[in-house]
C-alpha positions as CSV (number, residue, x, y, z in Angstrom):
1,M,14.5,-7.8,13.9
2,T,17.5,-9.6,12.5
3,K,18.9,-9.1,9.0
4,E,17.6,-12.6,8.1
5,E,14.1,-11.7,9.3
6,L,14.2,-8.5,7.3
7,V,15.4,-10.3,4.2
8,R,12.5,-12.8,4.7
9,K,10.0,-10.0,5.0
10,V,11.2,-8.4,1.8
11,E,11.4,-11.7,0.0
12,K,7.9,-12.8,1.1
13,A,6.4,-9.6,-0.3
14,W,8.6,-9.9,-3.4
15,D,7.5,-13.5,-4.0
16,A,3.8,-12.4,-3.8
17,F,4.5,-9.6,-6.2
18,Q,6.2,-12.0,-8.7
19,A,3.3,-14.5,-8.4
20,S,0.9,-11.7,-9.4
21,F,2.3,-11.7,-13.0
22,A,3.5,-15.3,-13.2
23,G,2.3,-17.1,-16.3
24,L,1.5,-14.0,-18.3
25,G,2.8,-13.9,-21.9
26,E,4.5,-11.0,-23.5
27,A,1.3,-9.7,-25.1
28,Q,-0.4,-9.7,-21.7
29,M,2.6,-8.2,-20.0
30,T,2.7,-5.3,-22.4
31,E,-1.0,-4.6,-22.6
32,P,-1.8,-1.1,-21.2
33,G,-4.5,-0.5,-18.6
34,V,-3.3,-2.3,-15.5
35,T,-2.8,0.9,-13.5
36,G,-3.9,3.9,-15.5
37,E,-2.1,3.4,-18.8
38,W,0.7,1.3,-17.3
39,S,1.2,-2.3,-18.5
40,V,2.6,-5.0,-16.2
41,K,5.9,-4.4,-17.9
42,E,5.8,-0.7,-16.9
43,I,4.8,-1.7,-13.4
44,L,7.8,-4.0,-13.2
45,A,10.1,-1.2,-14.5
46,H,8.5,1.2,-11.9
47,V,9.1,-1.3,-9.0
48,T,12.7,-1.7,-10.2
49,T,13.2,2.0,-10.3
50,W,12.2,2.3,-6.7
51,E,14.6,-0.6,-5.7
52,Q,17.3,1.3,-7.7
53,E,16.4,4.4,-5.7
54,A,16.8,2.3,-2.5
55,L,20.3,1.2,-3.7
56,K,21.3,4.8,-4.1
57,S,19.7,6.2,-0.9
58,L,20.4,3.4,1.6
59,P,24.2,3.8,1.5
60,V,23.8,7.6,2.0
61,I,21.5,7.0,4.9
62,L,24.0,4.6,6.4
63,E,26.6,7.3,6.2
64,G,24.3,9.7,8.0
65,G,23.6,11.8,4.9
66,R,20.5,13.3,3.6
67,L,19.1,13.0,0.1
68,P,17.4,15.9,-1.8
69,R,13.6,15.7,-1.8
70,Y,11.9,14.5,-4.9
71,S,9.8,17.7,-4.8
72,V,12.9,19.8,-5.1
73,V,14.7,17.7,-7.8
74,Y,11.8,16.5,-9.9
75,G,8.7,18.5,-8.9
76,G,7.4,15.6,-6.8
77,I,7.1,11.8,-6.8
78,D,4.5,11.7,-9.5
79,A,6.8,13.7,-11.8
80,F,9.7,11.4,-10.9
81,N,7.5,8.3,-11.7
82,A,6.4,9.8,-15.0
83,L,9.9,10.7,-16.0
84,T,11.4,7.3,-15.2
85,T,8.5,5.4,-16.7
86,E,9.1,7.3,-20.0
87,Q,12.8,6.6,-19.8
88,K,12.2,2.9,-19.4
89,R,9.4,2.6,-21.9
90,K,11.8,1.8,-24.7
91,L,13.2,-1.3,-22.9
92,S,12.1,-4.7,-24.1
93,L,10.3,-7.0,-21.7
94,D,13.4,-9.2,-21.4
95,E,15.5,-6.1,-20.5
96,V,13.0,-5.1,-17.9
97,L,12.9,-8.5,-16.4
98,A,16.7,-8.8,-16.4
99,E,17.1,-5.4,-14.8
100,M,14.4,-6.2,-12.2
101,E,16.2,-9.5,-11.2
102,E,19.6,-8.0,-11.0
103,T,18.5,-4.9,-9.0
104,H,16.6,-7.1,-6.6
105,R,19.7,-9.3,-6.1
106,Q,21.8,-6.2,-5.4
107,L,19.2,-4.9,-2.9
108,I,19.1,-8.2,-0.9
109,A,23.0,-8.2,-0.9
110,L,22.9,-4.6,0.5
111,I,20.5,-5.6,3.3
112,Q,22.7,-8.5,4.2
113,R,25.7,-6.1,4.4
114,A,23.9,-3.5,6.5
115,P,24.9,-3.1,10.2
116,E,22.6,-5.0,12.6
117,T,22.0,-1.7,14.4
118,E,20.2,-0.3,11.3
119,V,18.1,-3.4,11.0
120,A,17.3,-4.3,14.6
121,R,15.0,-1.3,15.2
122,E,13.1,1.3,13.2
123,T,15.7,3.5,11.6
124,R,15.9,5.8,8.6
125,F,17.4,2.8,6.8
126,R,14.5,0.5,7.6
127,R,11.9,3.2,6.9
128,R,13.3,3.9,3.4
129,L,13.7,0.2,2.7
130,R,10.1,-0.4,3.7
131,L,8.8,2.4,1.5
132,D,10.7,1.2,-1.5
133,T,10.1,-2.5,-1.1
134,Y,7.8,-4.5,1.1
135,S,5.1,-1.8,1.5
136,H,5.4,-0.9,-2.2
137,Y,5.2,-4.3,-3.8
138,P,1.7,-5.1,-2.4
139,I,0.2,-2.0,-4.0
140,H,1.2,-3.2,-7.5
141,E,0.6,-6.8,-6.7
142,A,-3.0,-6.0,-5.9
143,A,-3.4,-3.9,-9.0
144,I,-2.1,-6.7,-11.2
145,R,-4.2,-9.3,-9.6
146,E,-7.4,-7.2,-9.9
147,W,-6.6,-6.5,-13.6
148,R,-6.0,-10.2,-14.2
149,A,-9.3,-11.1,-12.5
150,Q,-11.1,-8.6,-14.7
151,K,-9.4,-10.1,-17.8
152,G,-10.1,-13.6,-16.7
153,W,-6.4,-14.5,-16.7
């Protein structure tokens, strides 16, 4: 896989994720109950958090380093998700959207700077990128689409 192919793979999943909430108004975006008690806004903040985690972890991986496990630092991924969701809950929808766009832009730039050797085959870099992006977005895309269908939106 080339960097361009990897970027296209990420962007294809990203575009589908964004399409899942396109056209929703602020009241719809902040209505709880999409996934558990999470609103679309909270899902967007959550997806952004994991892209931010990728931005922190991928350079460490490229340097050959290891990151502490979420179970050790936070008590697990669910605890991390709960903590970061609560931290971002106070952000306005506009702030969440702006943070999401800027973080995604930075992530794509990081992929474009990555060495071809990290992209061409399955590496720790590619595995982490996949987990935090193009295999993660569809989970939330599907939840939003299902919720919208139930609401008739």
